Each structure stands twice: as structure tokens, then as C-alpha cells.
N, CA, C and O atoms as a GROMACS GRO file, in nm:
protein
  312
    1MET      N    1   0.088  -0.120   0.006
    1MET     CA    2   0.028  -0.005   0.033
    1MET      C    3   0.070   0.131  -0.018
    1MET      O    4   0.019   0.216  -0.091
    2THR      N    5   0.182   0.118   0.048
    2THR     CA    6   0.259   0.244   0.065
    2THR      C    7   0.382   0.265  -0.039
    2THR      O    8   0.469   0.352  -0.049
    3ILE      N    9   0.351   0.148  -0.111
    3ILE     CA   10   0.477   0.209  -0.240
    3ILE      C   11   0.355   0.235  -0.348
    3ILE      O   12   0.400   0.284  -0.452
    4MET      N   13   0.189   0.213  -0.353
    4MET     CA   14   0.117   0.238  -0.428
    4MET      C   15   0.064   0.395  -0.394
    4MET      O   16   0.002   0.480  -0.459
    5GLY      N   17   0.108   0.390  -0.287
    5GLY     CA   18   0.051   0.584  -0.240
    5GLY      C   19   0.182   0.646  -0.273
    5GLY      O   20   0.161   0.764  -0.300
    6GLY      N   21   0.320   0.614  -0.283
    6GLY     CA   22   0.428   0.689  -0.328
    6GLY      C   23   0.407   0.692  -0.474
    6GLY      O   24   0.412   0.808  -0.516
    7ILE      N   25   0.382   0.594  -0.576
    7ILE     CA   26   0.380   0.601  -0.748
    7ILE      C   27   0.273   0.742  -0.699
    7ILE      O   28   0.321   0.855  -0.705
    8ASN      N   29   0.129   0.721  -0.653
    8ASN     CA   30   0.002   0.764  -0.685
    8ASN      C   31   0.059   0.933  -0.637
    8ASN      O   32   0.015   1.036  -0.689
    9GLN      N   33   0.145   0.928  -0.547
    9GLN     CA   34   0.151   1.109  -0.515
    9GLN      C   35   0.267   1.159  -0.609
    9GLN      O   36   0.294   1.279  -0.612
   10PHE      N   37   0.362   1.033  -0.716
   10PHE     CA   38   0.445   1.111  -0.786
   10PHE      C   39   0.384   1.159  -0.939
   10PHE      O   40   0.422   1.252  -1.010
   11GLU      N   41   0.281   1.065  -0.957
   11GLU     CA   42   0.171   1.046  -1.091
   11GLU      C   43   0.108   1.249  -1.071
   11GLU      O   44   0.103   1.334  -1.160
   12ARG      N   45   0.076   1.258  -0.949
   12ARG     CA   46  -0.073   1.368  -0.893
   12ARG      C   47   0.105   1.485  -0.921
   12ARG      O   48   0.094   1.591  -0.983
   13GLU      N   49   0.212   1.451  -0.879
   13GLU     CA   50   0.306   1.580  -0.875
   13GLU      C   51   0.319   1.604  -1.056
   13GLU      O   52   0.306   1.709  -1.120
   14LEU      N   53   0.351   1.455  -1.107
   14LEU     CA   54   0.351   1.511  -1.236
   14LEU      C   55   0.248   1.578  -1.309
   14LEU      O   56   0.275   1.671  -1.385
   15ILE      N   57   0.121   1.531  -1.289
   15ILE     CA   58   0.040   1.641  -1.356
   15ILE      C   59  -0.019   1.760  -1.276
   15ILE      O   60  -0.107   1.838  -1.314
   16ARG      N   61   0.025   1.760  -1.198
   16ARG     CA   62   0.059   1.896  -1.132
   16ARG      C   63   0.127   2.045  -1.252
   16ARG      O   64   0.094   2.148  -1.310
   17GLU      N   65   0.259   1.932  -1.221
   17GLU     CA   66   0.354   2.021  -1.361
   17GLU      C   67   0.342   2.044  -1.477
   17GLU      O   68   0.416   2.122  -1.535
   18ARG      N   69   0.253   1.985  -1.529
   18ARG     CA   70   0.197   1.962  -1.670
   18ARG      C   71   0.088   2.077  -1.684
   18ARG      O   72   0.103   2.156  -1.777
   19CYS      N   73  -0.035   2.092  -1.587
   19CYS     CA   74  -0.138   2.187  -1.598
   19CYS      C   75  -0.009   2.292  -1.520
   19CYS      O   76  -0.030   2.405  -1.564
   20GLU      N   77   0.061   2.294  -1.463
   20GLU     CA   78   0.068   2.467  -1.446
   20GLU      C   79   0.181   2.493  -1.559
   20GLU      O   80   0.190   2.614  -1.580
   21GLU      N   81   0.258   2.427  -1.626
   21GLU     CA   82   0.308   2.472  -1.751
   21GLU      C   83   0.208   2.503  -1.857
   21GLU      O   84   0.230   2.601  -1.929
   22GLY      N   85   0.117   2.444  -1.873
   22GLY     CA   86   0.004   2.507  -1.978
   22GLY      C   87  -0.089   2.595  -1.942
   22GLY      O   88  -0.189   2.621  -2.010
   23ILE      N   89  -0.065   2.642  -1.844
   23ILE     CA   90  -0.168   2.790  -1.812
   23ILE      C   91  -0.024   2.889  -1.826
   23ILE      O   92  -0.021   2.996  -1.888
   24ALA      N   93   0.073   2.837  -1.765
   24ALA     CA   94   0.196   2.962  -1.827
   24ALA      C   95   0.215   2.988  -1.940
   24ALA      O   96   0.255   3.100  -1.972
   25ARG      N   97   0.188   2.881  -2.044
   25ARG     CA   98   0.162   2.894  -2.173
   25ARG      C   99   0.094   2.969  -2.241
   25ARG      O  100   0.134   3.064  -2.308
   26ALA      N  101  -0.032   2.924  -2.225
   26ALA     CA  102  -0.195   3.031  -2.209
   26ALA      C  103  -0.151   3.173  -2.175
   26ALA      O  104  -0.144   3.275  -2.243
   27LYS      N  105  -0.124   3.148  -2.051
   27LYS     CA  106  -0.079   3.321  -1.974
   27LYS      C  107   0.033   3.408  -2.068
   27LYS      O  108   0.028   3.530  -2.055
   28ALA      N  109   0.115   3.362  -2.145
   28ALA     CA  110   0.225   3.410  -2.268
   28ALA      C  111   0.160   3.452  -2.369
   28ALA      O  112   0.173   3.557  -2.432
   29LYS      N  113   0.053   3.324  -2.392
   29LYS     CA  114   0.002   3.417  -2.537
   29LYS      C  115  -0.100   3.488  -2.566
   29LYS      O  116  -0.144   3.501  -2.680
   30GLY      N  117  -0.170   3.570  -2.410
   30GLY     CA  118  -0.248   3.624  -2.358
   30GLY      C  119  -0.367   3.634  -2.335
   30GLY      O  120  -0.436   3.736  -2.342
   31THR      N  121  -0.409   3.480  -2.293
   31THR     CA  122  -0.537   3.394  -2.245
   31THR      C  123  -0.600   3.486  -2.148
   31THR      O  124  -0.509   3.530  -2.077
   32LYS      N  125  -0.726   3.539  -2.109
   32LYS     CA  126  -0.756   3.601  -2.006
   32LYS      C  127  -0.817   3.434  -1.943
   32LYS      O  128  -0.902   3.368  -2.004
   33PHE      N  129  -0.768   3.398  -1.841
   33PHE     CA  130  -0.862   3.287  -1.714
   33PHE      C  131  -0.971   3.358  -1.650
   33PHE      O  132  -0.943   3.465  -1.598
   34GLY      N  133  -1.100   3.314  -1.643
   34GLY     CA  134  -1.177   3.384  -1.551
   34GLY      C  135  -1.357   3.328  -1.614
   34GLY      O  136  -1.379   3.225  -1.678
   35ARG      N  137  -1.437   3.408  -1.580
   35ARG     CA  138  -1.586   3.481  -1.626
   35ARG      C  139  -1.541   3.580  -1.665
   35ARG      O  140  -1.444   3.646  -1.629
   36ARG      N  141  -1.646   3.594  -1.777
   36ARG     CA  142  -1.628   3.734  -1.856
   36ARG      C  143  -1.705   3.839  -1.794
   36ARG      O  144  -1.818   3.824  -1.748
   37ASN      N  145  -1.649   3.926  -1.796
   37ASN     CA  146  -1.707   4.076  -1.770
   37ASN      C  147  -1.905   4.091  -1.774
   37ASN      O  148  -1.945   4.055  -1.885
   38ALA      N  149  -1.986   4.122  -1.708
   38ALA     CA  150  -2.126   4.107  -1.756
   38ALA      C  151  -2.163   4.247  -1.839
   38ALA      O  152  -2.266   4.255  -1.905
   39LEU      N  153  -2.066   4.358  -1.828
   39LEU     CA  154  -2.090   4.504  -1.883
   39LEU      C  155  -1.959   4.503  -1.902
   39LEU      O  156  -1.879   4.449  -1.826
   40ASP      N  157  -1.914   4.591  -2.053
   40ASP     CA  158  -1.772   4.603  -2.095
   40ASP      C  159  -1.779   4.756  -2.069
   40ASP      O  160  -1.878   4.826  -2.045
   41PRO      N  161  -1.627   4.795  -2.081
   41PRO     CA  162  -1.583   4.908  -2.012
   41PRO      C  163  -1.686   5.046  -2.076
   41PRO      O  164  -1.674   5.159  -2.029
   42ASN      N  165  -1.770   5.018  -2.171
   42ASN     CA  166  -1.812   5.148  -2.230
   42ASN      C  167  -1.970   5.180  -2.124
   42ASN      O  168  -2.011   5.281  -2.068
   43GLN      N  169  -2.014   5.064  -2.132
   43GLN     CA  170  -2.118   5.009  -2.019
   43GLN      C  171  -2.141   5.083  -1.934
   43GLN      O  172  -2.226   5.166  -1.902
   44ARG      N  173  -1.966   4.999  -1.869
   44ARG     CA  174  -2.033   5.059  -1.683
   44ARG      C  175  -1.933   5.206  -1.739
   44ARG      O  176  -1.952   5.276  -1.640
   45ARG      N  177  -1.894   5.243  -1.778
   45ARG     CA  178  -1.883   5.454  -1.813
   45ARG      C  179  -2.006   5.536  -1.773
   45ARG      O  180  -2.040   5.616  -1.685
   46LYS      N  181  -2.082   5.445  -1.936
   46LYS     CA  182  -2.211   5.505  -1.886
   46LYS      C  183  -2.288   5.455  -1.751
   46LYS      O  184  -2.377   5.525  -1.702
   47VAL      N  185  -2.259   5.359  -1.707
   47VAL     CA  186  -2.393   5.303  -1.549
   47VAL      C  187  -2.357   5.475  -1.471
   47VAL      O  188  -2.444   5.554  -1.434
   48ALA      N  189  -2.168   5.501  -1.463
   48ALA     CA  190  -2.148   5.561  -1.353
   48ALA      C  191  -2.205   5.632  -1.376
   48ALA      O  192  -2.280   5.671  -1.287
   49GLN      N  193  -2.214   5.719  -1.552
   49GLN     CA  194  -2.212   5.855  -1.579
   49GLN      C  195  -2.394   5.875  -1.531
   49GLN      O  196  -2.436   5.978  -1.478
   50LEU      N  197  -2.472   5.771  -1.558
   50LEU     CA  198  -2.617   5.761  -1.477
   50LEU      C  199  -2.668   5.827  -1.358
   50LEU      O  200  -2.738   5.919  -1.318
   51HIS      N  201  -2.564   5.689  -1.308
   51HIS     CA  202  -2.619   5.713  -1.150
   51HIS      C  203  -2.541   5.812  -1.066
   51HIS      O  204  -2.541   5.822  -0.943
   52ALA      N  205  -2.460   5.897  -1.175
   52ALA     CA  206  -2.428   5.993  -1.090
   52ALA      C  207  -2.552   6.165  -1.119
   52ALA      O  208  -2.558   6.272  -1.060
   53LYS      N  209  -2.627   6.106  -1.237
   53LYS     CA  210  -2.692   6.151  -1.254
   53LYS      C  211  -2.834   6.156  -1.218
   53LYS      O  212  -2.914   6.223  -1.283
   54GLY      N  213  -2.879   6.058  -1.077
   54GLY     CA  214  -2.981   6.030  -1.056
   54GLY      C  215  -3.066   5.884  -1.050
   54GLY      O  216  -3.179   5.858  -1.009
   55ALA      N  217  -2.971   5.808  -1.102
   55ALA     CA  218  -3.036   5.668  -1.160
   55ALA      C  219  -3.040   5.586  -1.050
   55ALA      O  220  -2.931   5.588  -0.994
   56THR      N  221  -3.144   5.491  -0.977
   56THR     CA  222  -3.089   5.411  -0.874
   56THR      C  223  -3.046   5.288  -0.957
   56THR      O  224  -3.070   5.245  -1.070
   57VAL      N  225  -2.947   5.239  -0.816
   57VAL     CA  226  -2.897   5.106  -0.892
   57VAL      C  227  -2.980   4.984  -0.919
   57VAL      O  228  -2.934   4.888  -0.981
   58ARG      N  229  -3.104   4.986  -0.871
   58ARG     CA  230  -3.173   4.896  -0.891
   58ARG      C  231  -3.273   4.898  -1.056
   58ARG      O  232  -3.303   4.802  -1.127
   59ASP      N  233  -3.298   5.009  -1.071
   59ASP     CA  234  -3.326   5.031  -1.231
   59ASP      C  235  -3.207   5.055  -1.278
   59ASP      O  236  -3.212   4.987  -1.380
   60LEU      N  237  -3.104   5.102  -1.277
   60LEU     CA  238  -2.987   5.073  -1.459
   60LEU      C  239  -2.989   4.902  -1.386
   60LEU      O  240  -3.029   4.840  -1.484
   61ALA      N  241  -2.970   4.800  -1.278
   61ALA     CA  242  -2.927   4.678  -1.300
   61ALA      C  243  -3.029   4.623  -1.399
   61ALA      O  244  -2.990   4.552  -1.492
   62ALA      N  245  -3.164   4.652  -1.383
   62ALA     CA  246  -3.301   4.605  -1.440
   62ALA      C  247  -3.212   4.608  -1.665
   62ALA      O  248  -3.188   4.541  -1.765
   63ASP      N  249  -3.207   4.737  -1.605
   63ASP     CA  250  -3.181   4.814  -1.764
   63ASP      C  251  -3.089   4.711  -1.839
   63ASP      O  252  -3.106   4.650  -1.945
   64TYR      N  253  -2.977   4.713  -1.744
   64TYR     CA  254  -2.891   4.604  -1.835
   64TYR      C  255  -2.855   4.487  -1.750
   64TYR      O  256  -2.755   4.432  -1.703
   65GLU      N  257  -3.040   4.469  -1.754
   65GLU     CA  258  -3.047   4.284  -1.702
   65GLU      C  259  -2.917   4.190  -1.618
   65GLU      O  260  -2.885   4.071  -1.628
   66VAL      N  261  -2.877   4.271  -1.556
   66VAL     CA  262  -2.757   4.271  -1.496
   66VAL      C  263  -2.795   4.241  -1.308
   66VAL      O  264  -2.913   4.265  -1.283
   67GLY      N  265  -2.714   4.198  -1.191
   67GLY     CA  266  -2.754   4.228  -1.068
   67GLY      C  267  -2.730   4.332  -1.054
   67GLY      O  268  -2.673   4.396  -1.142
   68VAL      N  269  -2.773   4.402  -0.902
   68VAL     CA  270  -2.717   4.486  -0.822
   68VAL      C  271  -2.549   4.492  -0.769
   68VAL      O  272  -2.475   4.588  -0.750
   69ALA      N  273  -2.528   4.361  -0.757
   69ALA     CA  274  -2.390   4.384  -0.703
   69ALA      C  275  -2.299   4.501  -0.856
   69ALA      O  276  -2.231   4.603  -0.861
   70THR      N  277  -2.357   4.403  -0.950
   70THR     CA  278  -2.249   4.469  -1.094
   70THR      C  279  -2.291   4.574  -1.070
   70THR      O  280  -2.183   4.632  -1.070
   71ILE      N  281  -2.359   4.646  -1.048
   71ILE     CA  282  -2.382   4.760  -1.112
   71ILE      C  283  -2.334   4.841  -0.980
   71ILE      O  284  -2.314   4.961  -0.997
   72MET      N  285  -2.309   4.775  -0.823
   72MET     CA  286  -2.203   4.852  -0.771
   72MET      C  287  -2.078   4.873  -0.780
   72MET      O  288  -2.014   4.962  -0.724
   73ARG      N  289  -2.023   4.754  -0.884
   73ARG     CA  290  -1.843   4.733  -0.914
   73ARG      C  291  -1.859   4.851  -1.006
   73ARG      O  292  -1.786   4.950  -1.006
   74ALA      N  293  -1.938   4.834  -1.064
   74ALA     CA  294  -1.927   4.945  -1.187
   74ALA      C  295  -1.903   5.117  -1.155
   74ALA      O  296  -1.816   5.194  -1.197
   75ILE      N  297  -2.039   5.146  -1.046
   75ILE     CA  298  -2.001   5.284  -1.031
   75ILE      C  299  -1.885   5.272  -0.899
   75ILE      O  300  -1.833   5.378  -0.865
   76ASN      N  301  -1.852   5.167  -0.837
   76ASN     CA  302  -1.736   5.196  -0.724
   76ASN      C  303  -1.597   5.125  -0.808
   76ASN      O  304  -1.538   5.038  -0.743
   77GLY      N  305  -1.552   5.152  -0.923
   77GLY     CA  306  -1.484   5.070  -0.974
   77GLY      C  307  -1.397   4.954  -0.943
   77GLY      O  308  -1.434   4.878  -0.853
   78PRO      N  309  -1.300   4.932  -0.998
   78PRO     CA  310  -1.200   4.802  -1.000
   78PRO      C  311  -1.197   4.746  -0.834
   78PRO      O  312  -1.129   4.648  -0.804
   0.00000   0.00000   0.00000
């Protein structure tokens, strides 16, 4: 059992190294990881302007079909 455990641990380390190398190559190519933003930069700017003019966060969320937290992040910045 000890030998099998050692082999499994060695294999897992090899898999992790290959994954890290693949991620590093993808980042070098410019690949972005993670979820896409619900609002593009122009929409974020527009939301901030509308809120400054008096639009409510709930109304903006309904207009752009996103959550209230997304609107708050657009207003407060990254």
C-alpha cells in the first residue's frame, strides 16, 4: 500500500507540473482566465454617469439585465 501511495503521489505531482506549464504557456499567449465581465468598459462608464445623474442602482440593474452587485462594482470601480 505504501508503494502504491508513493506512485500515486508522484503521478499527481507530474500532472500538476504539466497543468502549471500549460497555464503559463496560455498566459504568455495572452489568454485570459476566469469569467467574462457582464458589462463592457463603455457600459460601465455609462452606468457610472447615469448613477451620478440620479438613476437608482435597481433601475440600472434592470435596464442592463445584471445584478445589483454588478452595478455597484461599475459605480465604485474595480
